[in-house]
C-alpha positions as YAML, in Angstrom:
chain: A
units: angstrom
residues:
- id: 1
  name: UNK
  ca: [18.54, 12.02, -16.33]
- id: 2
  name: UNK
  ca: [16.94, 11.20, -13.22]
- id: 3
  name: UNK
  ca: [13.83, 13.43, -14.04]
- id: 4
  name: UNK
  ca: [13.51, 10.87, -17.26]
- id: 5
  name: UNK
  ca: [13.72, 7.59, -15.48]
- id: 6
  name: UNK
  ca: [11.15, 8.88, -12.83]
- id: 7
  name: UNK
  ca: [8.94, 10.25, -15.93]
- id: 8
  name: UNK
  ca: [9.46, 6.33, -17.02]
- id: 9
  name: UNK
  ca: [8.44, 4.92, -13.81]
- id: 10
  name: UNK
  ca: [5.35, 7.19, -14.01]
- id: 11
  name: UNK
  ca: [4.60, 5.80, -17.06]
- id: 12
  name: UNK
  ca: [5.20, 2.25, -16.30]
- id: 13
  name: UNK
  ca: [2.86, 2.53, -13.29]
- id: 14
  name: UNK
  ca: [0.16, 3.63, -14.94]
- id: 15
  name: UNK
  ca: [-0.06, 1.46, -17.45]
- id: 16
  name: UNK
  ca: [0.51, -1.51, -14.76]
- id: 17
  name: UNK
  ca: [-2.50, -0.05, -12.91]
- id: 18
  name: UNK
  ca: [-4.73, -0.21, -16.15]
- id: 19
  name: UNK
  ca: [-3.81, -3.27, -17.42]
- id: 20
  name: UNK
  ca: [-6.23, -6.23, -15.61]
- id: 21
  name: UNK
  ca: [-5.08, -8.97, -13.87]
- id: 22
  name: UNK
  ca: [-5.71, -12.81, -14.69]
- id: 23
  name: UNK
  ca: [-9.36, -13.43, -13.28]
- id: 24
  name: UNK
  ca: [-9.74, -16.22, -10.95]
- id: 25
  name: UNK
  ca: [-11.52, -19.11, -12.57]
- id: 26
  name: UNK
  ca: [-12.84, -21.47, -10.08]
- id: 27
  name: UNK
  ca: [-15.40, -20.86, -7.39]
- id: 28
  name: UNK
  ca: [-14.22, -19.29, -3.68]
- id: 29
  name: UNK
  ca: [-13.76, -21.74, -0.86]
- id: 30
  name: UNK
  ca: [-17.05, -22.71, 1.02]
- id: 31
  name: UNK
  ca: [-15.44, -23.59, 4.47]
- id: 32
  name: UNK
  ca: [-12.45, -23.06, 6.44]
- id: 33
  name: UNK
  ca: [-10.52, -19.84, 7.51]
- id: 34
  name: UNK
  ca: [-10.10, -17.39, 4.38]
- id: 35
  name: UNK
  ca: [-8.67, -14.22, 3.47]
- id: 36
  name: UNK
  ca: [-10.09, -12.06, 0.66]
- id: 37
  name: UNK
  ca: [-7.72, -10.20, -1.88]
- id: 38
  name: UNK
  ca: [-8.96, -7.21, -3.41]
- id: 39
  name: UNK
  ca: [-7.47, -5.30, -6.48]
- id: 40
  name: UNK
  ca: [-7.78, -1.69, -5.95]
- id: 41
  name: UNK
  ca: [-6.36, 0.03, -9.32]
- id: 42
  name: UNK
  ca: [-2.62, 1.18, -7.75]
- id: 43
  name: UNK
  ca: [-2.28, -1.20, -4.85]
- id: 44
  name: UNK
  ca: [-3.75, -4.43, -3.17]
- id: 45
  name: UNK
  ca: [-5.51, -4.76, 0.35]
- id: 46
  name: UNK
  ca: [-5.98, -7.80, 2.36]
- id: 47
  name: UNK
  ca: [-9.47, -8.28, 4.22]
- id: 48
  name: UNK
  ca: [-10.11, -10.62, 6.98]
- id: 49
  name: UNK
  ca: [-13.08, -11.94, 8.78]
- id: 50
  name: UNK
  ca: [-13.37, -10.58, 11.96]
- id: 51
  name: UNK
  ca: [-13.99, -14.15, 13.87]
- id: 52
  name: UNK
  ca: [-10.71, -15.01, 12.43]
- id: 53
  name: UNK
  ca: [-8.49, -12.05, 14.00]
- id: 54
  name: UNK
  ca: [-6.18, -12.86, 16.17]
- id: 55
  name: UNK
  ca: [-6.36, -12.14, 20.10]
- id: 56
  name: UNK
  ca: [-3.74, -8.64, 19.62]
- id: 57
  name: UNK
  ca: [-6.04, -7.49, 16.58]
- id: 58
  name: UNK
  ca: [-9.48, -8.16, 18.03]
- id: 59
  name: UNK
  ca: [-9.62, -4.69, 19.45]
- id: 60
  name: UNK
  ca: [-10.70, -4.19, 15.86]
- id: 61
  name: UNK
  ca: [-13.81, -5.75, 16.15]
- id: 62
  name: UNK
  ca: [-15.10, -2.96, 18.92]
- id: 63
  name: UNK
  ca: [-13.32, -0.01, 17.08]
- id: 64
  name: UNK
  ca: [-15.35, -1.28, 14.00]
- id: 65
  name: UNK
  ca: [-18.79, -2.55, 15.91]
- id: 66
  name: UNK
  ca: [-21.13, -4.44, 12.92]
- id: 67
  name: UNK
  ca: [-17.86, -5.14, 10.46]
- id: 68
  name: UNK
  ca: [-17.84, -8.70, 9.20]
- id: 69
  name: UNK
  ca: [-14.71, -8.13, 7.87]
- id: 70
  name: UNK
  ca: [-11.51, -6.05, 8.28]
- id: 71
  name: UNK
  ca: [-9.42, -4.07, 5.20]
- id: 72
  name: UNK
  ca: [-5.75, -3.52, 5.41]
- id: 73
  name: UNK
  ca: [-3.93, -1.61, 3.13]
- id: 74
  name: UNK
  ca: [-0.58, -0.35, 2.81]
- id: 75
  name: UNK
  ca: [1.24, 2.52, 1.46]
- id: 76
  name: UNK
  ca: [4.04, 5.47, 2.19]
- id: 77
  name: UNK
  ca: [2.70, 7.61, 4.82]
- id: 78
  name: UNK
  ca: [2.68, 11.16, 3.13]
- id: 79
  name: UNK
  ca: [1.33, 9.70, 0.00]
- id: 80
  name: UNK
  ca: [-1.31, 7.53, 1.26]
- id: 81
  name: UNK
  ca: [-2.89, 10.08, 4.15]
- id: 82
  name: UNK
  ca: [-2.75, 13.03, 1.61]
- id: 83
  name: UNK
  ca: [-3.32, 12.15, -1.42]
- id: 84
  name: UNK
  ca: [-1.18, 13.69, -4.22]
- id: 85
  name: UNK
  ca: [-2.60, 16.64, -6.57]
- id: 86
  name: UNK
  ca: [0.18, 16.96, -9.05]
- id: 87
  name: UNK
  ca: [2.59, 14.67, -11.29]
- id: 88
  name: UNK
  ca: [5.64, 15.41, -9.33]
- id: 89
  name: UNK
  ca: [3.94, 14.51, -6.06]
- id: 90
  name: UNK
  ca: [3.32, 11.12, -8.18]
- id: 91
  name: UNK
  ca: [6.82, 11.15, -9.04]
- id: 92
  name: UNK
  ca: [8.43, 11.41, -5.92]
- id: 93
  name: UNK
  ca: [6.14, 8.40, -4.50]
- id: 94
  name: UNK
  ca: [7.92, 5.37, -4.99]
- id: 95
  name: UNK
  ca: [11.15, 7.17, -2.86]
- id: 96
  name: UNK
  ca: [11.70, 5.37, 0.58]
- id: 97
  name: UNK
  ca: [9.75, 6.97, 3.66]
- id: 98
  name: UNK
  ca: [7.71, 6.23, 6.49]
- id: 99
  name: UNK
  ca: [4.75, 4.17, 5.69]
- id: 100
  name: UNK
  ca: [1.12, 3.73, 7.00]
- id: 101
  name: UNK
  ca: [-1.20, 0.91, 7.28]
- id: 102
  name: UNK
  ca: [-4.73, 1.81, 6.28]
- id: 103
  name: UNK
  ca: [-7.84, 0.07, 8.31]
- id: 104
  name: UNK
  ca: [-11.34, 0.01, 7.44]
- id: 105
  name: UNK
  ca: [-14.12, -2.04, 8.70]
- id: 106
  name: UNK
  ca: [-16.72, -3.80, 6.17]
- id: 107
  name: UNK
  ca: [-20.34, -4.44, 7.32]
- id: 108
  name: UNK
  ca: [-20.19, -7.01, 4.19]
- id: 109
  name: UNK
  ca: [-17.99, -9.18, 2.29]
- id: 110
  name: UNK
  ca: [-15.39, -8.01, 0.18]
- id: 111
  name: UNK
  ca: [-17.09, -9.87, -2.84]
- id: 112
  name: UNK
  ca: [-20.05, -7.66, -1.86]
- id: 113
  name: UNK
  ca: [-18.51, -4.16, -1.25]
- id: 114
  name: UNK
  ca: [-15.94, -4.42, -4.91]
- id: 115
  name: UNK
  ca: [-16.62, -5.84, -8.36]
- id: 116
  name: UNK
  ca: [-16.34, -9.64, -7.83]
- id: 117
  name: UNK
  ca: [-13.73, -9.94, -10.63]
- id: 118
  name: UNK
  ca: [-11.70, -7.69, -8.30]
- id: 119
  name: UNK
  ca: [-11.59, -9.89, -5.51]
- id: 120
  name: UNK
  ca: [-9.97, -13.34, -4.98]
- id: 121
  name: UNK
  ca: [-10.80, -15.59, -1.93]
- id: 122
  name: UNK
  ca: [-8.10, -18.19, -0.63]
- id: 123
  name: UNK
  ca: [-8.26, -20.45, 2.05]
- id: 124
  name: UNK
  ca: [-5.75, -20.24, 4.79]
- id: 125
  name: UNK
  ca: [-4.16, -23.33, 5.82]
- id: 126
  name: UNK
  ca: [-4.29, -24.57, 9.88]
- id: 127
  name: UNK
  ca: [-2.94, -21.48, 12.08]
- id: 128
  name: UNK
  ca: [-2.91, -19.20, 8.47]
- id: 129
  name: UNK
  ca: [-5.35, -16.64, 10.19]
- id: 130
  name: UNK
  ca: [-3.52, -16.20, 13.41]
- id: 131
  name: UNK
  ca: [0.05, -16.03, 11.23]
- id: 132
  name: UNK
  ca: [-1.63, -13.43, 9.16]
- id: 133
  name: UNK
  ca: [-2.78, -11.27, 12.18]
- id: 134
  name: UNK
  ca: [0.65, -11.42, 13.92]
- id: 135
  name: UNK
  ca: [2.24, -10.49, 10.18]
- id: 136
  name: UNK
  ca: [0.36, -7.38, 10.17]
- id: 137
  name: UNK
  ca: [0.50, -6.68, 14.42]
- id: 138
  name: UNK
  ca: [4.09, -6.82, 14.15]
- id: 139
  name: UNK
  ca: [4.29, -4.34, 11.60]
- id: 140
  name: UNK
  ca: [1.78, -1.87, 13.71]
- id: 141
  name: UNK
  ca: [4.20, 0.93, 15.95]
- id: 142
  name: UNK
  ca: [2.72, 0.80, 19.06]
- id: 143
  name: UNK
  ca: [1.54, 3.67, 21.20]
- id: 144
  name: UNK
  ca: [2.64, 3.94, 25.16]
- id: 145
  name: UNK
  ca: [-0.44, 2.15, 25.97]
- id: 146
  name: UNK
  ca: [0.70, -1.13, 23.69]
- id: 147
  name: UNK
  ca: [-1.98, -0.38, 21.04]
- id: 148
  name: UNK
  ca: [-1.59, 0.46, 17.07]
- id: 149
  name: UNK
  ca: [-0.45, 4.10, 17.00]
- id: 150
  name: UNK
  ca: [-3.01, 6.22, 15.15]
- id: 151
  name: UNK
  ca: [-1.83, 8.64, 12.59]
- id: 152
  name: UNK
  ca: [-4.81, 9.75, 10.81]
- id: 153
  name: UNK
  ca: [-8.42, 9.25, 9.89]
- id: 154
  name: UNK
  ca: [-9.56, 8.22, 6.21]
- id: 155
  name: UNK
  ca: [-12.79, 9.46, 4.62]
- id: 156
  name: UNK
  ca: [-12.90, 7.71, 1.17]
- id: 157
  name: UNK
  ca: [-13.66, 4.64, 2.73]
- id: 158
  name: UNK
  ca: [-13.99, 5.96, 6.32]
- id: 159
  name: UNK
  ca: [-10.96, 4.23, 7.89]
- id: 160
  name: UNK
  ca: [-8.14, 4.75, 10.17]
- id: 161
  name: UNK
  ca: [-4.23, 5.11, 9.15]
- id: 162
  name: UNK
  ca: [-1.60, 3.56, 11.80]
- id: 163
  name: UNK
  ca: [2.25, 3.81, 11.78]
- id: 164
  name: UNK
  ca: [3.96, 1.15, 10.27]
- id: 165
  name: UNK
  ca: [7.42, 0.06, 11.42]
- id: 166
  name: UNK
  ca: [8.61, -1.12, 7.79]
- id: 167
  name: UNK
  ca: [9.77, 1.42, 5.63]
- id: 168
  name: UNK
  ca: [8.29, 1.94, 2.02]
- id: 169
  name: UNK
  ca: [10.37, 2.16, -1.17]
- id: 170
  name: UNK
  ca: [10.03, 1.19, -4.84]
- id: 171
  name: UNK
  ca: [11.24, -2.51, -3.55]
- id: 172
  name: UNK
  ca: [9.11, -2.79, -0.59]
- id: 173
  name: UNK
  ca: [5.60, -1.46, -2.02]
- id: 174
  name: UNK
  ca: [1.96, -1.66, -0.95]
- id: 175
  name: UNK
  ca: [1.62, -4.80, -3.29]
- id: 176
  name: UNK
  ca: [4.83, -6.32, -1.43]
- id: 177
  name: UNK
  ca: [3.38, -5.92, 1.51]
- id: 178
  name: UNK
  ca: [0.50, -7.90, 0.72]
- id: 179
  name: UNK
  ca: [2.37, -11.16, -0.76]
- id: 180
  name: UNK
  ca: [4.86, -10.79, 1.92]
- id: 181
  name: UNK
  ca: [1.67, -11.15, 4.36]
- id: 182
  name: UNK
  ca: [0.09, -14.18, 2.49]
- id: 183
  name: UNK
  ca: [3.30, -15.69, 2.10]
- id: 184
  name: UNK
  ca: [3.87, -15.63, 6.19]
- id: 185
  name: UNK
  ca: [0.69, -16.75, 6.36]
- id: 186
  name: UNK
  ca: [1.47, -20.01, 5.09]
- id: 187
  name: UNK
  ca: [0.15, -19.43, 0.99]
- id: 188
  name: UNK
  ca: [1.63, -20.13, -1.76]
- id: 189
  name: UNK
  ca: [2.56, -16.34, -2.66]
- id: 190
  name: UNK
  ca: [6.21, -14.71, -2.79]
- id: 191
  name: UNK
  ca: [6.54, -10.87, -2.56]
- id: 192
  name: UNK
  ca: [9.67, -11.85, -4.08]
- id: 193
  name: UNK
  ca: [10.24, -9.39, -7.28]
- id: 194
  name: UNK
  ca: [6.44, -7.73, -6.81]
- id: 195
  name: UNK
  ca: [6.29, -4.21, -7.28]
- id: 196
  name: UNK
  ca: [3.18, -3.67, -9.02]
- id: 197
  name: UNK
  ca: [-0.36, -4.27, -8.06]
- id: 198
  name: UNK
  ca: [-0.93, -6.70, -11.26]
- id: 199
  name: UNK
  ca: [2.04, -8.83, -10.16]
- id: 200
  name: UNK
  ca: [0.51, -9.52, -6.45]
- id: 201
  name: UNK
  ca: [-2.83, -10.12, -8.07]
- id: 202
  name: UNK
  ca: [-1.65, -12.61, -10.58]
- id: 203
  name: UNK
  ca: [0.41, -14.79, -8.13]
- id: 204
  name: UNK
  ca: [-2.52, -14.79, -6.05]
- id: 205
  name: UNK
  ca: [-5.11, -16.09, -8.45]
- id: 206
  name: UNK
  ca: [-2.37, -18.46, -9.30]
- id: 207
  name: UNK
  ca: [-2.38, -19.75, -5.59]
- id: 208
  name: UNK
  ca: [-6.51, -20.00, -5.89]
- id: 209
  name: UNK
  ca: [-5.79, -22.03, -8.80]
- id: 210
  name: UNK
  ca: [-3.88, -24.47, -6.95]
- id: 211
  name: UNK
  ca: [-6.44, -24.69, -4.25]
- id: 212
  name: UNK
  ca: [-9.09, -24.97, -6.66]
- id: 213
  name: UNK
  ca: [-7.07, -28.10, -8.37]
- id: 214
  name: UNK
  ca: [-6.62, -29.63, -4.65]
- id: 215
  name: UNK
  ca: [-10.53, -29.18, -3.66]
- id: 216
  name: UNK
  ca: [-11.96, -30.74, -6.90]
...
């Protein structure tokens, strides 16, 4: 019975990953602090321009010299840093476990690095960039020096994995994490009942539509 449920979950995840999310229908904001949200198939990532990182997070400018945007994504540690190779490993993915945050520096904007149709740009409210940085900083495990605890290097793309304080589980996935971060930055994106990337991206697109109406 358990295996049957796991297989159903795996099929659901696969279908969700293949289904396209609703595309944004208005141009991105041109001024003000902003955040990029990128749909990457199974999961969603956040991109923050380096000049918007708060004091705690500003050391990423030195780690990724020349970067214009720092990308943050979240996942189960064992699943994230060692890509699964069998179906059984995929089925074990949703089970609770320690999490990691991947950090990647981009020398271009996400709209240039990824397919534009997979990227949404949202304007942040006043102090939104500080709140977004603070939300991510709070979830990073710190080492003895007070810096985020590095756990591994990533190669595709080139970046770094850091230990996360929060636990990964079926109801707190990579996509829930992104939605919660955006919500704490003051955006009208909720992480409630968000499991799949399509759910997160559809809420992001709705928020973009709301901003488009206000900016017109």
